[in-house]
C-alpha positions as CSV (number, residue, x, y, z in Angstrom):
1,M,-47.6,-30.1,6.2
2,R,-47.3,-30.5,2.4
3,C,-44.7,-29.2,0.0
4,L,-45.1,-26.4,-2.5
5,A,-43.1,-26.5,-5.7
6,N,-39.9,-24.5,-5.6
7,V,-40.2,-20.8,-6.2
8,I,-37.3,-19.4,-8.2
9,V,-36.1,-15.8,-8.3
10,D,-32.9,-14.4,-9.8
11,R,-30.6,-11.4,-9.7
12,R,-30.2,-10.8,-13.4
13,G,-27.3,-9.1,-15.0
14,S,-24.2,-9.3,-17.2
15,S,-21.2,-7.2,-17.8
16,E,-17.6,-7.0,-18.8
17,K,-14.6,-5.7,-16.8
18,L,-12.8,-3.7,-19.5
19,S,-9.2,-2.6,-19.7
20,R,-7.2,-1.0,-22.5
21,F,-5.5,-3.9,-24.1
22,F,-7.4,-7.0,-23.1
23,R,-11.0,-6.8,-21.8
24,S,-12.2,-9.4,-19.3
25,G,-14.5,-10.2,-16.4
26,L,-18.1,-10.1,-15.2
27,R,-20.3,-8.0,-13.1
28,M,-23.8,-8.4,-11.7
29,L,-26.5,-5.7,-12.1
30,L,-29.6,-5.9,-10.1
31,A,-32.8,-5.8,-12.1
32,A,-36.4,-5.7,-11.0
33,I,-38.1,-9.1,-10.6
34,P,-41.6,-8.8,-12.0
35,G,-44.5,-10.4,-10.2
36,V,-42.8,-10.9,-6.9
37,F,-44.2,-9.1,-3.9
38,A,-42.4,-7.9,-0.8
39,V,-43.7,-9.2,2.5
40,S,-44.1,-6.6,5.2
41,N,-42.9,-7.0,8.8
42,A,-46.5,-7.1,9.9
43,V,-47.1,-10.2,7.8
44,W,-44.1,-12.0,9.2
45,A,-45.4,-11.3,12.6
46,T,-48.8,-13.0,12.0
47,T,-48.2,-16.2,13.8
48,D,-48.7,-18.0,17.2
49,K,-47.2,-20.7,19.3
50,E,-48.9,-23.5,17.4
51,C,-47.6,-22.3,14.0
52,L,-44.2,-21.6,15.4
53,A,-44.0,-25.1,16.7
54,S,-43.7,-26.4,13.1
55,W,-40.3,-24.6,12.6
56,Q,-37.3,-26.6,11.5
57,D,-33.9,-25.5,10.3
58,P,-34.2,-24.9,6.5
59,R,-31.9,-27.0,4.4
60,I,-29.4,-24.9,2.4
61,T,-27.7,-26.0,-0.8
62,I,-25.5,-24.0,-3.1
63,E,-24.6,-25.2,-6.6
64,V,-21.6,-23.6,-8.2
65,I,-21.9,-23.1,-12.0
66,N,-18.7,-22.5,-14.1
67,A,-19.7,-22.9,-17.7
68,K,-16.9,-24.0,-20.0
69,P,-15.6,-21.0,-22.0
70,V,-16.7,-20.9,-25.6
71,L,-14.2,-19.5,-28.0
72,D,-15.2,-17.0,-30.7
73,H,-12.4,-16.4,-33.2
74,G,-14.5,-15.0,-36.0
75,K,-14.7,-11.3,-35.1
76,S,-12.4,-8.4,-35.9
77,S,-11.0,-6.1,-33.2
78,H,-13.8,-3.6,-34.0
79,Q,-16.5,-6.2,-33.7
80,I,-15.2,-7.3,-30.4
81,E,-15.3,-3.7,-29.3
82,M,-19.0,-3.6,-30.3
83,V,-19.6,-6.6,-28.0
84,A,-17.9,-4.8,-25.2
85,K,-19.9,-1.6,-25.7
86,K,-23.2,-3.4,-25.4
87,S,-22.5,-3.8,-21.7
88,G,-22.7,-0.1,-21.2
89,Y,-19.5,-0.3,-19.1
90,A,-17.3,0.5,-22.1
91,K,-19.0,3.9,-22.5
92,S,-16.8,5.3,-19.6
93,T,-13.7,3.4,-20.5
94,R,-11.1,3.7,-23.3
95,H,-11.6,0.7,-25.6
96,A,-9.5,1.1,-28.7
97,N,-7.6,-1.8,-30.3
98,L,-9.5,-4.5,-28.5
99,L,-7.6,-7.8,-29.2
100,G,-9.3,-10.0,-26.6
101,L,-12.4,-10.1,-24.4
102,T,-13.7,-12.5,-21.8
103,Y,-17.5,-12.0,-21.4
104,S,-19.1,-13.9,-18.6
105,F,-22.8,-13.9,-17.7
106,I,-23.8,-14.5,-14.1
107,T,-27.3,-14.8,-12.7
108,P,-27.6,-15.9,-9.1
109,R,-30.8,-17.9,-8.9
110,L,-32.5,-18.7,-5.6
111,G,-35.2,-21.2,-5.0
112,A,-37.3,-21.4,-1.8
113,A,-39.4,-24.5,-1.1
114,T,-42.1,-24.2,1.6
115,K,-44.4,-26.5,3.6
116,Y,-47.8,-25.5,4.9
117,K,-50.9,-26.8,6.5
118,P,-54.5,-25.4,6.6
119,A,-55.5,-23.4,9.6
120,K,-58.5,-21.4,10.7
121,S,-60.2,-18.6,8.7
122,G,-58.9,-19.9,5.4
123,K,-55.2,-19.3,6.3
124,H,-52.3,-21.6,6.2
125,C,-49.4,-22.0,8.6
126,L,-46.3,-21.9,6.3
127,R,-42.7,-22.6,7.0
128,L,-39.5,-22.4,5.0
129,D,-38.3,-25.9,4.2
130,R,-35.4,-25.7,1.7
131,V,-33.3,-23.0,0.1
132,S,-31.2,-23.6,-3.0
133,L,-28.9,-21.1,-4.7
134,K,-27.2,-21.4,-8.1
135,F,-24.1,-19.2,-8.2
136,G,-21.5,-18.7,-10.9
137,A,-20.9,-18.1,-14.6
138,Q,-23.8,-19.5,-16.6
139,K,-22.0,-18.5,-19.9
140,T,-18.5,-17.4,-20.7
141,S,-17.4,-16.3,-24.1
142,I,-13.7,-15.6,-25.0
143,Y,-13.2,-13.4,-28.1
144,I,-9.9,-13.2,-29.9
145,D,-9.2,-10.9,-32.9
146,R,-9.5,-13.1,-36.0
147,K,-6.4,-11.5,-37.6
148,Y,-4.3,-13.6,-35.2
149,K,-4.3,-17.2,-36.6
150,K,-4.6,-20.2,-34.3
151,G,-1.1,-21.5,-33.4
152,T,0.6,-18.1,-33.6
153,C,2.4,-16.6,-30.7
154,A,0.1,-13.6,-30.5
155,Y,-3.0,-15.9,-30.5
156,K,-1.6,-18.1,-27.7
157,A,-0.7,-15.0,-25.7
158,I,-4.2,-13.5,-25.9
159,L,-5.8,-16.8,-25.1
160,A,-3.5,-17.4,-22.1
161,H,-4.4,-13.9,-20.8
162,E,-8.2,-14.5,-21.1
163,L,-8.0,-17.9,-19.6
164,E,-6.2,-16.4,-16.6
165,H,-9.2,-14.1,-16.1
166,V,-11.5,-17.2,-16.2
167,R,-9.4,-18.8,-13.5
168,I,-9.5,-15.7,-11.4
169,N,-13.3,-15.5,-11.7
170,E,-13.6,-19.2,-10.7
171,R,-11.3,-18.7,-7.7
172,I,-13.2,-15.7,-6.4
173,I,-16.5,-17.6,-6.8
174,A,-15.1,-20.5,-4.8
175,D,-13.9,-18.2,-2.1
176,Y,-17.3,-16.6,-1.7
177,V,-19.4,-19.8,-1.6
178,P,-18.8,-20.5,2.1
179,K,-19.5,-16.9,3.0
180,I,-22.7,-16.9,1.0
181,K,-23.8,-20.2,2.5
182,R,-23.2,-18.9,6.1
183,E,-25.2,-15.7,5.3
184,L,-28.0,-17.6,3.6
185,T,-28.2,-20.1,6.5
186,E,-28.5,-17.4,9.1
187,R,-31.0,-15.4,7.1
188,S,-33.1,-18.4,6.3
189,A,-33.2,-19.6,10.0
190,S,-34.6,-16.2,11.0
191,I,-37.7,-16.7,9.0
192,R,-40.1,-18.3,11.4
193,P,-43.4,-20.0,10.4
194,F,-46.3,-17.6,9.8
195,Y,-49.9,-17.6,8.7
196,T,-50.8,-16.6,5.1
197,K,-53.8,-16.8,2.8
198,S,-51.6,-17.2,-0.3
199,P,-48.8,-19.8,0.2
200,K,-47.6,-19.3,-3.4
201,T,-47.2,-15.5,-3.0
202,A,-45.6,-16.0,0.4
203,G,-43.0,-18.4,-1.1
204,K,-42.1,-15.9,-3.7
205,S,-41.8,-13.2,-1.1
206,I,-39.5,-15.4,1.0
207,A,-37.2,-16.1,-2.0
208,T,-37.1,-12.4,-2.9
209,R,-36.4,-11.3,0.6
210,L,-33.5,-13.8,0.9
211,L,-32.0,-12.8,-2.4
212,L,-32.2,-9.1,-1.5
213,E,-30.6,-9.8,1.8
214,L,-27.6,-11.2,0.0
215,D,-27.1,-8.0,-1.9
216,T,-24.4,-6.6,0.4
217,L,-22.3,-9.7,0.2
218,L,-22.8,-10.1,-3.6
219,D,-21.8,-6.5,-4.1
220,E,-18.7,-7.1,-2.0
221,Y,-17.9,-10.2,-4.2
222,I,-18.2,-8.0,-7.4
223,V,-15.6,-5.5,-6.0
224,V,-13.2,-8.2,-4.9
225,R,-13.5,-10.0,-8.3
226,M,-12.9,-6.8,-10.2
227,E,-9.9,-6.0,-8.1
228,A,-8.4,-9.5,-8.6
229,N,-8.8,-9.1,-12.4
230,D,-7.3,-5.7,-12.4
231,V,-4.0,-7.2,-11.1
232,I,-3.4,-8.7,-14.5
233,D,-4.9,-5.7,-16.4
234,T,-2.0,-3.3,-16.1
235,Q,0.3,-1.6,-18.5
236,A,3.2,-3.6,-17.1
237,S,1.2,-6.9,-17.6
238,Y,0.4,-5.9,-21.2
239,A,4.0,-5.0,-21.9
240,A,5.2,-8.3,-20.6
241,T,2.6,-10.1,-22.8
242,Q,3.6,-8.2,-25.9
243,A,7.3,-8.9,-25.2
244,K,6.6,-12.6,-25.6
245,C,5.8,-12.3,-29.3
246,R,6.9,-10.6,-32.5
247,D,3.7,-11.1,-34.6
248,W,1.4,-8.4,-33.2
C-alpha cells in the first residue's frame, strides 16, 4: 500500500468570553468546511475480507498549541470594546468600561493520512494510517487600556487578571487532551478498510467524519473552560482587584 499526503480539515472559530470589568477567554464556533464530502454508511460498507485484512491500528498524535500571548497596550477602553464586539458575543452582554481583554483564537486541525492499493474495477482498497490533531490557542492577544501606564498598580492588576485567564485556558486544554485522544483513538479504530474510486476524496471524508465525531467532546470542553473562567469574572473578584490599587 502507498501513502497519500495528509488531508487536513479544521473546526474554525474564534470568540471572547466577556464579563463586565475584564473580558477574557475563547470559544470555538463550527463553520462549514468547503470542498469536503461526507461519506455515507453504504460507502463504508463497501469492502471484503481481502481489503479488511489490510487493517492496522491507526497511529494517533495530538500536538498542543499554546501561543505566547501578545500584549496590545495601544488601544483605549472604547477601542478594546470594539474588538470585543466583533466576536458577536458582546451583543448580548454588557460591555461598558472595558479595561482589559484576553482574545484567544483556537482552530482544532485534524489530519488524516491513508494508505491504499489498486484493486479490481478501478477501485482502491484504502485504510486509515495516521491521524494527527492540533489543539489549543493558535493566537492570544491581551489588550490593556492605554491610559494605564506600564509599571502602575492598575496596569499590573489588569495584566495579572488577564494572565490568569491564559493559565486557566491552558489548564483546561491540558485536561482535555487525554480525553480527546481516547475518543479519537476509538473513533479512528472503528474505520475499517474499504474500497473507493477516489482515495483523495475518501481521505477528506475520513478527516471530516472524525472531526465531526469530536464535536460533543469539544462542546463539553468549551462549557468547562467558560465555567472555569467565570470563577474569576465575578463582582467579588473585580472588587478585590480594584482594592489593590488607588490609580484607577
